[in-house]
C-alpha positions as CSV (number, residue, x, y, z in Angstrom):
1,M,-47.6,-34.6,37.0
2,A,-44.7,-36.2,35.1
3,H,-43.2,-39.2,37.2
4,Y,-39.8,-38.2,38.6
5,R,-37.9,-40.5,36.7
6,S,-39.6,-39.3,33.4
7,A,-38.7,-35.7,34.5
8,Y,-35.2,-37.0,34.8
9,R,-34.9,-38.4,31.4
10,Q,-36.7,-35.1,30.0
11,T,-34.1,-32.9,31.7
12,A,-31.1,-34.7,30.5
13,L,-32.5,-35.3,26.9
14,A,-33.8,-31.6,26.5
15,A,-30.1,-30.2,27.6
16,L,-28.2,-32.7,25.2
17,T,-30.3,-32.2,22.2
18,A,-30.3,-28.3,23.0
19,H,-26.5,-28.4,22.2
20,S,-25.4,-27.9,18.8
21,R,-23.2,-31.3,18.8
22,F,-26.1,-33.7,19.5
23,A,-29.0,-31.4,17.8
24,D,-29.0,-33.7,14.7
25,F,-28.8,-37.2,16.2
26,T,-31.6,-39.4,16.3
27,R,-33.4,-39.7,19.5
28,L,-34.5,-43.1,20.3
29,K,-36.5,-44.2,23.3
30,V,-35.9,-47.8,23.1
31,W,-33.6,-49.4,20.4
32,S,-32.7,-53.3,19.2
33,G,-29.3,-54.3,19.3
34,S,-28.6,-52.9,15.6
35,I,-29.5,-49.7,13.8
36,D,-29.3,-49.1,9.9
37,D,-26.6,-46.5,9.1
38,Q,-28.9,-44.2,7.9
39,T,-30.3,-44.0,11.4
40,L,-26.9,-43.1,13.0
41,P,-25.9,-41.5,15.2
42,V,-28.6,-42.0,17.8
43,L,-28.7,-40.6,21.3
44,G,-31.2,-42.3,24.1
45,V,-31.6,-41.5,27.9
46,L,-32.9,-44.1,30.1
47,T,-33.4,-44.9,33.7
48,P,-33.1,-48.9,33.7
49,Q,-32.4,-49.2,37.7
50,E,-33.1,-47.9,40.8
51,R,-31.9,-48.6,44.4
52,R,-33.7,-48.0,47.5
53,E,-33.0,-47.7,50.8
54,Q,-35.6,-46.9,53.6
55,P,-33.8,-45.0,56.1
56,G,-37.1,-44.1,58.2
57,K,-41.0,-45.0,58.1
58,P,-42.5,-42.1,55.9
59,S,-39.5,-42.1,53.1
60,V,-37.1,-43.8,50.8
61,T,-33.8,-42.8,49.7
62,C,-33.8,-43.6,45.8
63,R,-30.7,-43.8,43.9
64,T,-31.6,-43.7,40.5
65,L,-29.4,-45.1,37.7
66,L,-29.6,-42.7,34.3
67,Q,-28.0,-43.6,31.3
68,V,-27.2,-41.4,28.4
69,V,-26.2,-43.9,25.1
70,V,-24.7,-42.5,22.0
71,R,-24.1,-44.9,19.0
72,R,-22.1,-43.3,16.0
73,L,-20.6,-44.7,12.6
74,G,-17.0,-43.8,12.0
75,H,-13.7,-45.1,10.8
76,D,-10.6,-45.8,13.0
77,D,-11.2,-42.5,14.9
78,V,-14.7,-43.4,16.2
79,E,-13.3,-44.0,19.7
80,D,-12.0,-40.5,19.9
81,Q,-15.1,-38.8,18.6
82,L,-17.0,-40.8,21.6
83,D,-14.3,-39.3,23.9
84,D,-15.1,-35.8,23.0
85,D,-18.6,-36.8,23.1
86,S,-18.3,-38.1,26.9
87,E,-16.7,-35.0,27.9
88,L,-19.5,-32.9,26.5
89,I,-22.3,-35.1,27.7
90,E,-20.8,-35.4,31.4
91,A,-20.9,-31.4,31.3
92,I,-24.3,-31.0,29.8
93,V,-25.9,-33.5,32.1
94,S,-24.2,-32.4,35.1
95,D,-25.0,-28.7,34.8
96,S,-28.4,-29.5,33.7
97,F,-29.1,-31.2,37.2
98,L,-27.2,-28.9,39.0
99,K,-29.4,-25.9,37.8
100,I,-32.4,-27.8,39.2
101,R,-30.6,-28.5,42.5
102,Q,-30.6,-32.2,41.8
103,G,-27.4,-34.3,42.8
104,C,-26.2,-36.3,40.3
105,F,-22.7,-37.6,39.4
106,L,-21.2,-39.8,36.4
107,E,-20.7,-43.3,38.0
108,D,-19.2,-45.5,35.1
109,L,-18.7,-45.1,31.2
110,S,-18.0,-47.9,28.7
111,V,-17.2,-48.0,24.9
112,V,-18.1,-50.7,22.6
113,T,-16.7,-50.8,19.1
114,N,-18.1,-53.3,16.5
115,T,-16.8,-53.3,13.0
116,D,-19.7,-53.5,10.3
117,G,-18.0,-54.0,6.8
118,Y,-15.5,-51.3,6.1
119,S,-17.2,-49.0,8.9
120,N,-16.9,-49.1,12.8
121,V,-20.1,-48.8,14.9
122,A,-19.2,-47.7,18.1
123,T,-21.5,-47.2,21.3
124,L,-21.1,-45.2,24.7
125,V,-22.8,-45.6,27.5
126,M,-22.4,-43.1,30.5
127,S,-24.1,-44.1,33.9
128,F,-25.1,-41.2,36.1
129,R,-26.4,-41.8,39.6
130,L,-29.3,-39.2,40.8
131,T,-30.0,-39.3,44.5
132,S,-33.7,-38.2,45.8
133,F,-35.7,-38.4,49.0
134,R,-39.2,-39.7,48.4
135,K,-42.3,-40.6,50.4
136,I,-43.3,-44.2,50.0
137,P,-46.1,-44.6,47.7
138,A,-49.4,-45.4,49.7
139,L,-52.7,-46.5,48.0
140,P,-55.7,-44.1,47.8
141,P,-58.1,-44.5,50.3
142,A,-60.7,-47.1,49.5
143,P,-64.3,-45.7,48.1
């Protein structure tokens, strides 16, 4: 059985890549700061942070940060393309988690543009927060 954070990433990535706008994007789980132009556009889904609270002894409230990252090459309209991407990503991700009855909301969005010669490379980072209630992990019984 997949870890719940892995399942979150798989749910979001499957929903995004099923849409025609993102179907041809290169999917990367991890990438360095620079990506060659032939690889762009890229799409990644990650879960880099989780906040935990313990309201009771047997359970913990997990607030998982799920990030969708898009990097694309463009001209002076690349931010406009990312604006269009962001609206669609929010709709797709929210809908995919609503279908499985998992609370998910967009918490933060950022765009960074870098000029590389005659073209612009822009990165969109969308941070969603997912809340779940889990049992506190326990060690298996000693042999």
